[in-house]
C-alpha positions in Angstrom: 19.3 37.8 -57.5 21.5 40.7 -56.3 23.7 40.7 -53.2 21.7 43.6 -51.9 18.5 41.5 -52.1 20.2 38.6 -50.4 21.3 41.0 -47.6 17.7 42.1 -47.1 16.6 38.5 -46.9 19.0 37.9 -44.1 17.1 40.3 -41.9 13.8 38.6 -42.4 14.9 35.0 -41.5 12.9 33.6 -38.5 13.6 29.8 -38.7 16.1 27.3 -40.0 13.9 26.4 -43.0 14.2 29.9 -44.2 17.9 30.0 -43.5 18.3 26.9 -45.7 16.4 28.7 -48.5 18.8 31.6 -48.3 21.7 29.2 -48.2 20.4 27.7 -51.5 20.2 31.1 -53.1 23.8 31.8 -52.1 24.9 28.5 -53.7 23.0 29.4 -56.9 24.8 32.7 -57.0 28.2 31.1 -56.2 28.5 33.1 -53.0 28.4 30.2 -50.5 32.2 29.9 -50.2 32.9 33.6 -49.5 33.9 34.3 -46.0 31.6 37.3 -45.5 28.5 35.2 -46.3 29.7 32.1 -44.4 30.3 34.2 -41.3 26.8 35.7 -41.6 25.2 32.3 -42.2 26.9 30.9 -39.1 25.8 33.9 -37.0 22.2 33.1 -38.1 22.7 29.5 -37.2 23.7 30.6 -33.7 20.6 32.8 -33.4 18.2 30.1 -34.7 20.0 27.2 -32.9 20.5 25.3 -36.1 21.8 21.7 -35.9 25.5 21.3 -35.4 26.1 19.1 -38.5 24.4 21.7 -40.8 26.3 24.6 -39.2 29.6 22.8 -39.6 28.7 22.1 -43.3 28.4 25.8 -43.8 31.8 26.4 -42.2 33.4 23.7 -44.3 32.1 25.3 -47.5 34.8 28.0 -47.4 38.3 26.8 -48.6 40.2 29.5 -46.7 38.2 30.6 -43.5 39.4 33.9 -42.1 39.4 34.9 -38.4 35.8 36.2 -38.6 34.5 32.8 -39.8 36.5 31.0 -37.1 35.2 33.4 -34.4 31.6 33.0 -35.6 31.9 29.2 -35.4 33.4 29.4 -31.9 30.5 31.6 -30.8 28.1 29.0 -32.3 29.6 26.3 -30.1 29.7 28.4 -27.0 26.0 27.8 -25.8 26.4 24.0 -26.5 28.9 23.5 -23.7 30.4 20.0 -23.3 28.3 18.6 -26.2 30.8 20.0 -28.8 33.9 20.5 -26.8 35.9 18.1 -29.0 34.9 20.0 -32.1 36.0 23.3 -30.5 39.5 21.8 -29.8 39.8 20.5 -33.3 38.7 23.9 -34.6 41.4 25.6 -32.7 44.0 23.2 -34.0 42.8 24.0 -37.5 43.1 27.8 -36.8 46.7 27.3 -35.7 47.5 25.5 -39.0 46.0 28.3 -41.2 48.8 30.7 -42.1 46.4 33.5 -43.1 44.7 33.5 -39.7 46.2 35.8 -37.0 45.2 34.6 -33.6 44.6 37.9 -31.7 44.1 38.0 -27.9 40.4 38.5 -28.4 40.0 35.0 -29.8 40.9 33.2 -26.6 38.0 34.3 -24.3 35.6 33.1 -27.0 37.6 29.9 -27.5 37.7 29.1 -23.7 33.9 29.8 -23.2 33.1 27.7 -26.3 34.9 24.7 -25.1 32.7 23.7 -22.1 34.7 21.9 -19.4 37.5 21.4 -22.0 38.1 25.1 -21.6 40.0 24.3 -18.4 42.7 22.7 -20.6 43.4 26.1 -22.2 44.5 27.6 -18.9 48.1 26.5 -19.1 48.2 27.1 -22.8 47.2 30.8 -22.5 49.7 31.3 -19.6 52.4 29.8 -21.9 51.4 32.3 -24.6 51.9 35.1 -22.1 48.1 35.9 -22.1 47.4 34.9 -18.5 47.4 38.5 -17.3 44.9 39.7 -19.9 41.7 40.7 -18.1 39.2 39.2 -20.6 41.2 35.9 -20.8 41.4 35.7 -17.0 37.7 36.3 -16.7 36.9 33.5 -19.2 39.1 31.0 -17.3 37.6 32.0 -14.0 34.1 31.5 -15.5 34.9 28.0 -16.7 36.3 27.0 -13.3 33.2 28.5 -11.6 30.9 26.6 -13.9 32.7 23.2 -14.1 34.9 23.3 -11.0 37.0 23.1 -9.0 35.8 26.5 -7.8 39.0 26.9 -5.8 40.9 27.3 -9.0 38.5 30.0 -10.1 39.4 31.8 -6.8 43.1 31.4 -7.6 42.6 33.1 -10.9 40.5 35.8 -9.2 43.2 36.5 -6.6 45.9 36.8 -9.3 44.0 39.5 -11.2 45.8 42.8 -10.8 42.5 44.7 -11.2 39.0 43.3 -10.6 35.9 44.6 -12.1 32.5 44.4 -10.5 31.6 41.7 -13.0 34.5 39.6 -11.7 33.4 39.9 -8.1 29.8 39.0 -9.0 30.9 36.0 -11.1 33.1 34.7 -8.3 30.3 35.0 -5.7 27.8 33.3 -8.1 30.4 30.5 -8.6 30.6 29.9 -4.9 26.8 29.7 -4.6 26.7 27.3 -7.5 28.9 24.9 -5.6 27.1 25.4 -2.3 30.0 27.2 -0.7 28.0 29.7 1.5 31.0 30.6 3.7 33.3 31.8 0.9 30.4 33.5 -0.9 29.7 35.6 2.2 33.3 36.3 2.9 33.8 37.6 -0.6 30.6 39.7 -0.4 31.9 41.4 2.8 35.3 42.1 1.1 33.8 43.8 -1.9 34.8 47.5 -2.3 31.5 48.2 -3.9 28.3 46.3 -4.5 25.6 46.5 -7.2 22.1 45.3 -7.2 23.4 42.2 -9.1 25.7 41.4 -6.2 22.8 41.6 -3.6 20.5 39.6 -5.9 23.2 36.9 -6.2 23.2 36.6 -2.4 19.4 36.3 -2.4 19.4 33.6 -5.1 22.2 31.7 -3.3 20.4 31.5 0.0 17.2 30.6 -1.8 19.0 27.7 -3.5 19.9 26.5 -0.1 16.3 26.9 1.0 17.4 29.5 3.6 14.5 31.9 3.1 15.2 33.9 6.2 18.7 35.0 5.1 17.5 35.4 1.6 14.9 37.9 2.8 17.5 39.6 5.1 19.8 40.3 2.1 16.8 41.3 -0.1 15.6 43.8 2.5 19.1 45.4 2.6 19.3 46.1 -1.1 19.8 49.9 -1.4 17.9 50.2 -4.7 15.9 47.2 -5.8 15.0 46.5 -9.4 12.5 44.1 -11.0 15.2 41.4 -11.1 15.8 41.5 -7.4 12.1 41.5 -6.7 11.7 38.5 -9.0 14.6 36.6 -7.2 12.9 36.9 -3.9 9.4 36.1 -5.2 10.9 33.1 -7.0 12.6 32.0 -3.7 9.2 32.0 -1.9 7.3 30.4 -4.8 9.8 27.6 -5.4 10.1 26.8 -1.7 6.4 26.2 -0.9 5.6 29.7 0.5 3.0 31.2 -1.9 1.4 33.3 0.8 4.8 35.1 1.4 5.2 35.5 -2.3 1.8 37.3 -2.5 2.7 39.5 0.4 6.0 40.4 -1.2 4.2 41.1 -4.4 1.9 43.5 -2.6 5.0 45.3 -1.3 6.4 45.5 -4.9 3.2 47.2 -6.0 3.5 49.8 -3.2 7.2 50.4 -4.1 6.4 51.6 -7.6 8.6 49.0 -9.3 6.6 47.6 -12.2 6.3 43.9 -12.6 7.6 42.4 -15.9 6.5 39.2 -17.6 8.7 37.1 -15.3 7.0 38.6 -12.3 3.6 37.7 -13.5 4.7 34.1 -14.3 6.2 33.7 -10.8 3.3 35.1 -8.9 0.4 33.6 -10.8 2.2 30.3 -11.0 2.6 30.4 -7.2 -1.2 30.9 -6.9 -1.8 28.2 -9.5 0.3 25.5 -7.9 -0.5 26.1 -4.2 -3.8 24.2 -4.4 -5.4 26.7 -2.1 -8.2 28.6 -3.9 -8.5 31.2 -1.2 -4.9 32.3 -1.8 -5.6 32.8 -5.5 -8.9 34.6 -4.7 -7.1 36.9 -2.3 -4.5 37.7 -4.9 -7.2 38.6 -7.5 -9.0 40.7 -4.9 -5.9 42.7 -4.2 -5.5 43.3 -7.9 -9.0 44.6 -8.1 -8.6 46.8 -5.0 -5.5 48.4 -6.5 -7.2 48.7 -9.9 -4.2 47.0 -11.5 -4.2 46.8 -15.2 -2.7 43.5 -16.1 -0.4 43.3 -19.2 -1.6 41.1 -22.0 0.8 38.4 -20.7 -0.6 38.8 -17.2 -4.2 38.3 -18.4 -3.2 35.2 -20.3 -1.3 33.8 -17.2 -4.4 34.5 -15.1 -6.5 32.6 -17.5 -4.0 29.7 -17.4 -4.3 29.8 -13.6 -8.0 29.5 -13.7 -7.7 26.7 -16.2 -5.5 24.7 -13.9 -7.9 25.3 -11.0 -10.7 23.9 -13.1 -12.8 27.0 -12.8 -12.1 28.7 -16.0 -15.1 28.4 -18.3 -17.3 31.2 -16.9 -14.3 33.6 -16.9 -13.6 32.7 -20.5 -17.2 33.0 -21.7 -17.3 36.5 -20.2 -14.3 37.8 -22.2 -15.6 40.3 -24.7 -12.7 39.5 -27.1 -10.9 36.2 -27.3 -7.7 36.1 -29.3 -5.7 33.0 -30.1 -3.6 33.3 -27.0 -6.7 33.3 -24.8 -8.0 30.2 -26.6 -4.6 28.6 -26.2 -4.6 29.2 -22.5 -8.0 27.6 -22.2 -7.1 24.6 -24.3 -3.7 24.0 -22.7 -5.2 24.6 -19.2 -7.7 21.8 -19.8 -5.1 19.5 -21.3 -2.6 20.1 -18.4 -5.4 19.6 -15.8 -6.1 16.1 -17.1 -9.2 17.2 -19.0 -8.1 16.2 -22.5 -11.6 15.6 -23.7 -12.7 19.1 -22.8 -9.6 20.5 -24.5 -10.6 18.8 -27.7 -14.2 19.9 -27.4 -13.0 23.5 -26.9 -10.7 23.2 -30.0 -13.8 22.1 -32.0 -15.6 25.2 -30.7 -12.6 27.4 -31.8 -12.6 25.9 -35.3 -16.3 26.4 -35.6 -16.0 30.1 -34.6 -13.4 30.4 -37.5 -11.8 33.4 -35.8 -9.2 33.5 -34.5 -7.4 30.8 -36.4 -5.6 28.1 -34.3 -1.8 28.4 -34.5 1.0 25.9 -33.8 0.7 26.4 -30.0 -3.0 25.4 -30.3 -2.2 22.4 -32.3 0.5 21.2 -29.9 -2.0 21.2 -27.0 -4.8 19.5 -29.0 -2.6 16.8 -30.6 -1.0 16.1 -27.2 -4.6 15.8 -25.7 -5.5 13.3 -28.4 -2.4 11.3 -27.5 -3.3 11.3 -23.8 -6.8 10.0 -24.6 -5.5 7.5 -27.2 -7.9 9.2 -29.7 -6.2 8.4 -33.0 -9.3 9.2 -35.1 -9.6 12.7 -33.6 -5.8 13.1 -33.8 -5.8 12.4 -37.5 -8.6 14.9 -37.9 -6.3 17.5 -36.2 -3.4 16.5 -38.4 -5.6 17.0 -41.5 -6.5 20.5 -40.1 -2.7 21.2 -39.9 -2.3 20.3 -43.5 -5.4 22.1 -44.8 -4.5 25.4 -43.1 -0.8 25.2 -43.7 0.1 25.6 -40.0 3.7 26.1 -39.3 5.3 22.8 -38.3 7.7 23.7 -35.6 9.8 21.2 -33.6 7.1 21.3 -30.9 4.4 20.3 -33.4 6.5 17.5 -34.7 7.2 16.3 -31.2 3.4 16.4 -30.4 2.8 14.2 -33.5 5.4 11.7 -32.3 3.7 11.7 -28.9 0.2 11.2 -30.5 1.2 8.2 -32.6 3.3 6.7 -29.8 0.4 6.9 -27.3 -2.1 5.5 -29.9 0.0 2.4 -30.6 1.2 3.4 -34.0 5.0 3.4 -33.8 5.4 3.2 -37.5 3.9 6.7 -37.9 5.8 7.9 -34.9 9.1 6.9 -36.5 8.0 8.3 -39.8 7.4 11.8 -38.3 10.7 11.6 -36.4 12.6 10.7 -39.6 10.9 13.6 -41.5 12.1 16.2 -39.1 14.9 18.4 -40.5 15.8 19.5 -37.0 15.4 17.5 -33.8 15.9 18.3 -30.1 16.2 16.2 -27.0 12.4 16.2 -26.5 12.1 14.7 -30.0 14.4 11.8 -29.0 12.9 11.4 -25.5 9.3 11.2 -26.9 10.2 8.5 -29.4 12.3 6.6 -26.8 9.4 6.7 -24.4 7.2 5.4 -27.2 9.6 2.5 -27.8 9.7 1.8 -24.1 5.9 1.6 -23.8 5.8 -0.8 -26.7 8.7 -3.0 -25.4 11.1 -2.1 -28.3 14.2 -2.1 -26.2 16.9 -2.3 -28.9 15.4 0.5 -30.9 15.5 2.8 -27.8 19.2 1.9 -27.3 20.0 2.6 -30.9 18.4 6.0 -30.7 20.9 7.0 -28.0 23.7 6.4 -30.5 21.8 8.6 -33.1 21.6 11.4 -30.5 25.4 11.3 -30.2 25.8 11.6 -34.0 23.6 14.7 -33.9 25.4 16.2 -30.9 22.3 16.1 -28.8 23.1 15.5 -25.1 20.9 12.9 -23.4 19.2 14.1 -20.2 17.8 12.3 -17.2 14.5 11.7 -19.1 16.4 10.1 -21.9 18.0 7.5 -19.6 14.7 6.8 -17.8 13.1 6.1 -21.2 16.0 3.8 -22.4 16.1 1.9 -19.0 12.3 1.4 -19.1 12.5 0.1 -22.6 15.2 -2.3 -21.6 13.1 -3.4 -18.7 10.0 -4.0 -20.8 12.1 -5.9 -23.3 14.0 -8.0 -20.8 17.4 -6.6 -22.0 19.3 -7.0 -18.8 22.8 -6.6 -20.2 22.1 -3.6 -22.4 20.1 -1.9 -19.6 22.9 -2.4 -17.1 25.5 -0.9 -19.4 23.2 2.2 -19.9 22.8 2.5 -16.1 26.6 2.3 -15.5 27.2 5.0 -18.2 25.1 7.6 -16.2 27.6 9.8 -14.4 25.3 10.7 -11.5 22.2 8.5 -11.5 19.2 9.8 -9.5 16.6 7.9 -7.7 14.4 7.5 -10.8 17.3 5.8 -12.6 17.7 3.4 -9.6 14.0 2.7 -9.8 14.3 1.7 -13.4 17.3 -0.6 -12.9 15.6 -2.2 -9.9 12.6 -2.8 -12.2 14.9 -4.3 -14.8 16.4 -6.7 -12.4 13.1 -7.6 -10.8 11.3 -8.4 -14.1 14.0 -10.9 -15.2 13.7 -12.7 -11.9 16.8 -11.3 -10.2 14.7 -10.0 -7.3 17.3 -10.6 -4.6 19.9 -8.6 -6.7 17.3 -5.8 -7.0 16.9 -5.8 -3.3 20.6 -5.5 -2.8 20.7 -2.5 -5.1 18.0 -0.9 -3.0 19.9 -1.7 0.3 23.1 -0.2 -1.2 21.6 3.1 -2.5 23.4 6.2 -1.4 20.2 8.2 -2.0 16.9 7.8 -0.1 14.7 5.4 -2.2 11.3 6.8 -3.1 8.0 5.1 -3.8 9.0 4.2 -7.4 11.9 2.1 -6.2 9.8 0.1 -3.7 7.0 -0.1 -6.3 9.4 -1.9 -8.7 10.2 -4.4 -5.9 6.5 -4.9 -5.2 5.7 -5.5 -8.9 8.6 -7.9 -9.3 7.3 -9.8 -6.2 3.9 -10.1 -8.0 5.5 -11.5 -11.2 7.7 -14.0 -9.4 5.5 -14.7 -6.4 7.9 -13.5 -3.8 5.6 -12.9 -0.8 8.5 -12.0 1.5 9.9 -9.2 -0.6 6.3 -8.1 -1.5 5.6 -7.6 2.1 8.8 -5.7 2.6 8.2 -3.4 -0.3 4.5 -2.9 0.6 5.4 -1.9 4.2 7.7 0.8 2.9 5.1 2.0 0.4 2.4 2.2 3.0 4.6 4.7 4.9 5.5 6.7 1.7 2.1 6.6 0.0 -0.5 5.8 2.6 -3.4 6.7 0.3 -2.3 4.9 -2.9 -4.8 2.1 -3.3 -2.6 0.5 -6.0 0.0 -0.7 -3.4 -2.7 -2.4 -1.3 -4.2 -4.0 -4.4 -0.8 -5.4 -5.6 -0.1 -6.9 -2.2 -3.7 -8.3 -2.1 -3.1 -9.9 -5.6 0.1 -11.5 -4.3 -1.8 -13.0 -1.3 -4.8 -14.0 -3.5 -2.5 -15.8 -5.9 -1.2 -17.9 -3.0 -4.7 -18.5 -1.7 -4.0 -16.6 1.5 -7.5 -15.2 1.9 -7.1 -14.2 5.5 -4.2 -11.9 4.5 -6.3 -10.5 1.7 -9.0 -9.7 4.2 -6.4 -8.1 6.5 -5.1 -5.8 3.7 -8.7 -4.8 2.7 -9.4 -3.9 6.3 -6.2 -1.9 6.5 -7.4 0.0 3.4 -10.8 0.7 5.0 -9.2 1.8 8.3 -6.9 4.2 6.4 -9.8 5.6 4.4 -8.2 4.4 1.1 -10.6 3.6 -1.7 -9.8 1.3 -4.6 -9.3 3.2 -7.8 -12.1 2.4 -10.3 -10.8 0.6 -13.3 -12.2 1.8 -16.7 -11.5 1.3 -20.3 -12.5 3.3 -23.4 -12.7 2.9 -27.1 -12.8 5.7 -29.7 -15.6 5.5 -32.2 -17.3 8.1 -34.4 -15.4 11.0 -32.9 -16.4 10.0 -29.3 -14.8 8.2 -26.5 -16.9 5.3 -25.2 -16.1 4.5 -21.6 -16.7 1.3 -19.6 -16.3 0.1 -16.0 -16.5 -3.5 -14.7 -20.1 -4.8 -14.8 -21.2 -1.6 -16.5 -24.7 -1.6 -18.1 -25.1 2.1 -18.7 -24.0 2.2 -22.4 -26.8 2.5 -25.0 -25.6 -0.7 -26.6 -25.3 -2.5 -23.3 -27.7 -5.4 -24.2 -25.8 -6.1 -27.5 -22.5 -5.9 -25.7 -23.4 -8.5 -23.1 -24.9 -10.8 -25.7 -21.7 -10.5 -27.7 -19.7 -11.2 -24.4 -21.7 -14.3 -23.7 -21.1 -15.6 -27.2 -17.4 -14.9 -26.9 -17.4 -16.7 -23.5 -18.7 -19.8 -25.1 -16.2 -19.6 -27.9 -13.3 -19.1 -25.4 -14.3 -22.1 -23.3 -14.6 -24.3 -26.3 -11.1 -23.2 -27.3 -9.8 -24.2 -23.9 -10.0 -20.9 -21.9 -10.2 -21.3 -18.1 -10.8 -18.0 -16.2 -7.9 -16.9 -14.0 -9.7 -16.1 -10.8 -6.6 -15.4 -8.7 -7.0 -11.7 -9.1 -10.4 -11.6 -7.4 -9.8 -10.1 -4.0 -12.6 -11.9 -2.2 -13.0 -15.4 -1.0 -16.2 -16.2 -2.9 -17.3 -19.3 -4.7 -15.8 -20.2 -8.1 -18.8 -19.3 -10.2 -19.0 -15.8 -8.7 -15.3 -15.3 -9.2 -15.6 -16.2 -12.9 -18.5 -13.8 -13.4 -16.5 -11.0 -11.7 -13.5 -11.4 -14.0 -15.7 -12.0 -17.0 -17.1 -8.5 -17.0 -13.9 -6.5 -16.5 -14.0 -3.2 -18.3 -11.5 -4.1 -21.0 -13.6 -7.1 -22.1 -16.6 -4.9 -22.4 -14.6 -2.4 -24.4 -13.4 -5.1 -26.8 -16.9 -6.5 -27.2 -18.2 -3.0 -28.0 -15.5 -2.5 -30.6 -16.3 -5.9 -32.2 -19.9 -4.8 -32.6 -19.3 -1.3 -34.1 -16.1 -1.5 -36.1 -15.4 -3.0 -39.5 -14.2 -6.5 -39.8 -10.4 -6.8 -39.9 -9.9 -3.2 -38.7 -7.6 -2.6 -35.7 -9.3 -2.4 -32.3 -7.7 0.1 -29.9 -8.5 0.1 -26.2 -7.1 2.3 -23.4 -7.3 1.2 -19.7 -6.4 3.4 -16.7 -5.0 0.5 -14.6 -2.7 -2.5 -15.3 -4.5 -5.2 -17.3 -5.1 -8.3 -15.2 -3.8 -11.8 -16.2 -7.3 -13.1 -17.0 -8.2 -10.3 -19.4 -4.7 -10.6 -21.0 -5.2 -14.3 -21.7 -8.8 -13.8 -22.9 -7.9 -11.0 -25.3 -5.0 -13.0 -26.7 -7.5 -15.8 -27.6 -10.1 -13.3 -28.9 -7.6 -11.9 -31.3 -7.2 -15.4 -32.8 -10.8 -16.4 -32.7 -12.0 -13.1 -34.3 -9.1 -12.6 -36.6 -8.6 -9.1 -35.3 -5.5 -7.1 -34.2 -6.2 -5.6 -30.7 -4.0 -2.9 -29.3 -4.5 -2.3 -25.6 -2.7 0.5 -23.7 -2.8 0.1 -19.9 -1.1 2.3 -17.4 2.2 0.4 -17.8 2.7 -0.4 -21.4 1.2 -1.4 -24.8 -0.1 -4.9 -25.6 -0.4 -5.7 -29.3 -2.6 -8.8 -29.5 -2.6 -10.7 -32.8 -3.3 -14.4 -33.8 -3.3 -15.5 -30.1 0.0 -13.8 -29.2 0.9 -10.6 -27.3 3.8 -8.3 -28.1 4.8 -8.2 -24.4 5.5 -12.0 -24.5 3.4 -12.3 -21.3 6.0 -10.1 -19.6 4.4 -6.9 -18.2 
């Protein structure tokens, strides 16, 4: 293969897999160690966001890297910030040791920007080298201080510049806004000898970040010549601060001004309509578009379809479309999936495959596979996976992540781990999805080990990572490990506190959990008090349960779950007068108890049950099987746990009430229709009660079946009379 042909291949590369193929060709042609090719490969790694270990492997393949190879590697590290700061420093030390490499001034701005917060350490170094007065070097140092702080040092560098460009002024103003220093940002703005639209837009964005929409609008109105970016900044300010009506009025003004909206504009405006929850606002927006005879871009039409999907009023619009391409279908399917209508998303996907045109793409499959995961529909999910294989659909990171989500949510962690290990490239979502799966299954140590693997792959954990690991530790009772993780978080937010409160509460350290809550520097939200309430339920602490419930009634007055948990605590203690009092409080507040339901997948359909349900076509057989099981259970020593019944009724009625809970009906249905020895999978929308938990444990032993139940809190794997949660949920 000729060098010319390899060069032409370079222009066609669109993903890391193709890049690896080119790399293989270079190795076959003994070109992989030449600086020219190494530099080009690293540049492609930067463009395609290839994994750091692979990119470094390419760099290390050249025995004598030149300045171009070093610079390419520095530019690769630049977007990664603090994740690879140590590697950047060691790279610079290697550059200094290479006799053939001449470190020109142009290297230092790239070096500083590539080092993340470690770039600050180069400040004194470049001054010592006599480069402190170089404009590009000074700009790089100022940018690092503006981003990582202290911003006052950025100002010192700015003041020492003999000549300042408009970019320098704008960067300094943006730095002040980033650190919330409105006073200095305004002073600097007033001092500027000249201002560009970027300057004015920075002021708009800064005030919007501080939720000061009045001043944001004042600066916006004073922009001499607005462009689409400045319009988008003000539109975004309104949309993100709960003022969709103002956003629409401003958009109307934009239309009159003659400035054409771009894709970002449509995303902001249509998302504002979609999220406001007021259908009249969205209808008004659509009416204005019709009045002005606006011709939406293709992106705009798709965003509009997405808005209708989220409003739940999409089908008629979609059916009227004369031509429906893959993007339109994807908007429909993802709209249903994101609107909690996973079953409809799957049905629509079946319609799409039946139509045979257009062909589903990877975006379609991500939505469908995720919808299957939400439903716990493993059978349909496997059908979707087979569709992927049959039609050779591109397996992007997002598709892999959706597969991890599917198997995790269907109780199949072995396959979730298999998919994760098969991935050639992973991102933080890949890790977070698997960690969340481990958390739901109570695999605490595996979640903790994954954090170490993230470090090896230079992937920075985010807030969701820590929430997942802390939840996993909580479900597994790993107090020491969970506490270490919590202490390692530099700036824990309220969700992290909620997790550690849950961790302490579940292992019986309820008073310590309460002390954490009392000492929080941030305002606790419902999740924090919910953790206290649940711990009070587990450990029968009525005093703390009442404390947590009182806070929750203020924060979430219409959440029936809080009333039910407090009722359960009172019922367990036989305090029926208090149960009645809580129920009356619910009625007076207009709060209705959420209906508990369970479902089982069979023959490509989801079979749904509620307590006492007799609507299923196999209802007679289900109740006959339930009665048989009841006799078997009692002969095996089962005694119904009636403490969860929230009424002071006679014992026989209580037993009948717990005996027909939805999960028992679902299990009986599955025993009737599935093959012997096959795994039974049940999904429940609420937390499984103690009685059903005990009964299903015994059923698993009596029937010789493995039963996997997913409730709204975690997974329960029942086998041979035991549960994976260790009766700890």
